[in-house]
C-alpha positions in Angstrom: -19.7 -7.8 -0.6 -21.1 -8.5 3.4 -21.2 -5.1 6.1 -22.2 -5.5 9.6 -24.6 -2.3 10.2 -25.5 -1.5 13.9 -27.7 1.4 14.6 -26.8 2.0 11.4 -23.4 2.7 11.9 -21.5 0.8 10.4 -20.1 -2.0 13.2 -18.0 -5.3 12.5 -16.2 -6.7 9.5 -16.8 -5.6 6.0 -15.5 -8.5 2.9 -15.4 -8.0 -0.7 -15.6 -11.3 -2.8 -14.7 -11.3 -6.0 -16.4 -13.3 -8.8 -14.8 -16.5 -7.7 -15.7 -16.6 -4.1 -12.7 -15.1 -3.1 -11.9 -13.1 -0.3 -10.5 -9.4 -1.9 -10.8 -7.0 1.0 -11.8 -7.7 4.5 -12.1 -4.6 7.3 -12.7 -4.0 10.7 -15.4 -0.9 11.2 -16.0 -0.4 15.4 -19.0 2.6 14.7 -18.5 3.9 11.6 -14.7 4.1 12.5 -12.0 1.4 10.4 -10.2 0.1 13.1 -6.9 -2.6 13.0 -7.0 -5.8 14.6 -6.3 -4.4 18.2 -8.8 -1.5 17.9 -7.0 1.0 17.2 -8.2 4.3 15.0 -6.9 3.7 11.4 -9.4 5.9 9.5 -12.1 8.0 11.2 -15.2 8.6 9.7 -16.3 11.4 8.8 -19.7 12.1 9.9 -20.4 15.5 8.9 -20.3 14.4 5.0 -23.6 13.4 2.9 -22.1 10.1 2.4 -21.0 8.7 5.6 -20.0 5.3 3.8 -17.2 5.0 1.6 -18.0 1.3 0.4 -18.9 2.2 -3.0 -15.6 4.7 -3.5 -13.5 1.5 -2.2 -15.3 -0.8 -4.4 -15.3 0.9 -7.9 -11.0 1.7 -6.5 -10.9 -2.2 -6.5 -13.1 -2.8 -9.3 -10.7 -1.2 -11.5 -7.4 -2.4 -10.3 -8.9 -5.8 -11.0 -9.6 -4.8 -14.6 -6.3 -3.4 -15.2 -4.8 -6.4 -14.1 -7.1 -8.5 -16.3 -6.0 -6.4 -19.8 -3.0 -6.2 -18.0 -3.2 -10.2 -18.3 -4.0 -10.5 -21.9 -2.0 -7.9 -23.1 0.9 -9.8 -22.0 -0.6 -12.9 -23.5 -0.5 -11.3 -27.3 
């Protein structure tokens, strides 16, 4: 996972890689807010919460999804 920070805020592109090195997810941030390719805010950061960074939550969701896919493939091969 690669995340760019500037003065403690996420700025730039966040890239999540899987074990094989392939890009699983790519998200753009500007001043800690998630934005689309044109710079429009998709999800505004909640600066009042104790956990200002939701990357861990997203990573857990991606890991869970990948585990589900792996077990689903194993069960379908039985």
